[in-house]
C-alpha positions as CSV (number, residue, x, y, z in Angstrom):
1,M,125.2,92.5,69.9
2,A,126.8,92.3,73.3
3,R,130.3,90.6,73.4
4,A,130.5,87.1,75.0
5,G,131.3,87.5,78.7
6,V,131.0,91.3,78.8
7,E,127.3,91.2,79.1
8,L,127.6,89.8,82.6
9,Y,129.3,93.0,83.7
10,P,127.3,96.1,82.9
11,A,130.1,98.4,83.8
12,L,132.2,97.0,80.9
13,L,129.4,97.6,78.2
14,T,130.1,99.9,75.4
15,A,128.0,103.0,75.2
16,E,125.9,101.4,72.5
17,E,125.5,98.2,74.6
18,Q,124.5,100.3,77.6
19,Q,121.9,102.1,75.6
20,R,120.4,98.9,74.3
21,L,120.3,97.4,77.8
22,E,118.5,100.7,79.1
23,T,116.0,100.5,76.2
24,V,115.1,96.9,77.0
25,L,114.9,97.5,80.7
26,T,112.8,100.7,80.2
27,A,110.2,98.6,78.1
28,S,109.4,96.1,80.8
29,T,109.2,97.0,84.5
30,E,109.1,93.3,85.3
31,L,112.3,92.7,83.3
32,K,113.9,95.6,85.1
33,R,113.0,94.3,88.6
34,C,114.4,90.8,87.6
35,Y,117.5,92.3,86.1
36,D,118.1,94.4,89.3
37,L,117.6,91.3,91.4
38,K,120.1,89.5,89.3
39,E,122.6,92.3,89.6
40,S,122.1,92.4,93.4
41,F,122.8,88.7,93.6
42,R,126.1,89.2,91.4
43,D,127.2,92.1,93.7
44,W,127.0,90.3,96.9
45,F,128.3,86.9,95.5
46,E,131.3,88.7,94.2
47,T,132.0,90.7,97.4
48,A,131.3,88.4,100.2
49,P,134.5,88.0,102.2
50,T,133.6,84.7,103.8
51,R,131.3,81.7,103.3
52,Q,129.4,82.9,106.4
53,V,128.9,86.4,105.0
54,A,127.8,84.8,101.7
55,A,125.3,82.6,103.4
56,E,123.8,85.6,105.3
57,R,123.6,87.7,102.2
58,L,122.0,84.8,100.2
59,T,119.3,84.6,103.0
60,E,118.6,88.3,102.6
61,W,118.6,88.0,98.8
62,L,116.2,85.2,99.0
63,A,113.9,87.3,101.1
64,L,114.0,90.1,98.4
65,V,113.1,87.4,95.7
66,Q,110.1,86.3,97.7
67,V,108.8,89.8,98.3
68,S,109.2,90.4,94.6
69,R,106.8,87.6,93.7
70,H,108.6,86.7,90.5
71,T,107.8,83.2,89.6
72,I,110.9,82.9,87.4
73,F,113.1,82.8,90.5
């Protein structure tokens, strides 16, 4: 089972946790696409140097979500 808080940062997963994540994501292409979108959101959110850059990246990310056609987003 993933440790609280750590599951939000895949780079910090143990080898066992990483293997479990890969197994789950391999089992469902839709889940993998959603996970990748979530990770891309986290990446730009954490690295945007200014609010303006964050707003631009959000607009780009929302366009990716629309193209993905996932109703969950």
